[in-house]
C-alpha positions, 0 to 999 in steps of 0.5 A: 815785747820790747825790742832789745838794743844792739848793746844788750844783744851783744852782752847776751851773746858774750854772756850766753854764747849757746843760748840759741841752742840751750833755749830749745832744752828749757822745759815747760809745764803742760799746756805752755808753749815752748820758750822762744829765744826772744823770751829768754833774751828778755829775761837774761837781759833783765837779770844782767841789768839787775845784777849791775844795779844791785852791785852798784847798790851794794857798793853804796850800802857797804860804804854807808855801813862802813861810815856808820860803823867807823863813826859809831865810837866817837860819840863822846857826850851822846846820851842813850837815846842818841846811842840807841838811835845810832845802833838802830841805824846801823842795824837797818843798814846791815839788814839792807846790805844783807838783803841786797847781797842775797838778792845779788846772789839769787840773780847771779845764780839765775844768770849762771843757770841760763848759761848752763842751760839748766834754767826753768828746771826745778832744783829739787824735782827736776820738773819745769818751773813754768814760764809764768812763774819765771816771767813773774820772778826770773830768779825762781829755782823751784816749781810752785809745788816744790816751793810750797812743800819747802815752806810747809817744813 
């Protein structure tokens, strides 16, 4: 496990003032060791860094999409292939913006759950999500079983 920087620790204290207390309440599945403060700090630091990265990417993608939309009407003399290519580029950029926005929303939701002390609890069943699942995908809100049921629908 990597050692967290002083700046990272300060950001964690600012964003999660009750983390030392709350981490003791985070549930685990049978056979798992209880969450440690360091484990949750690492996940929280990752999520905070990722949220900042996603916000930067979203701002850049929004600017690119705005440019594409602004320049989409000035194609006097463009042939159908140019128009189709421009439409495809706009559609791809829009998909990128939407995907980044969704990922940022999931990241912020995970950060909120840590702050509220509800992290690691399945939002459908109320059972533990599992440390391994959260360490692999820190944004998870459902246990493996609940996610499998949701995907079968």
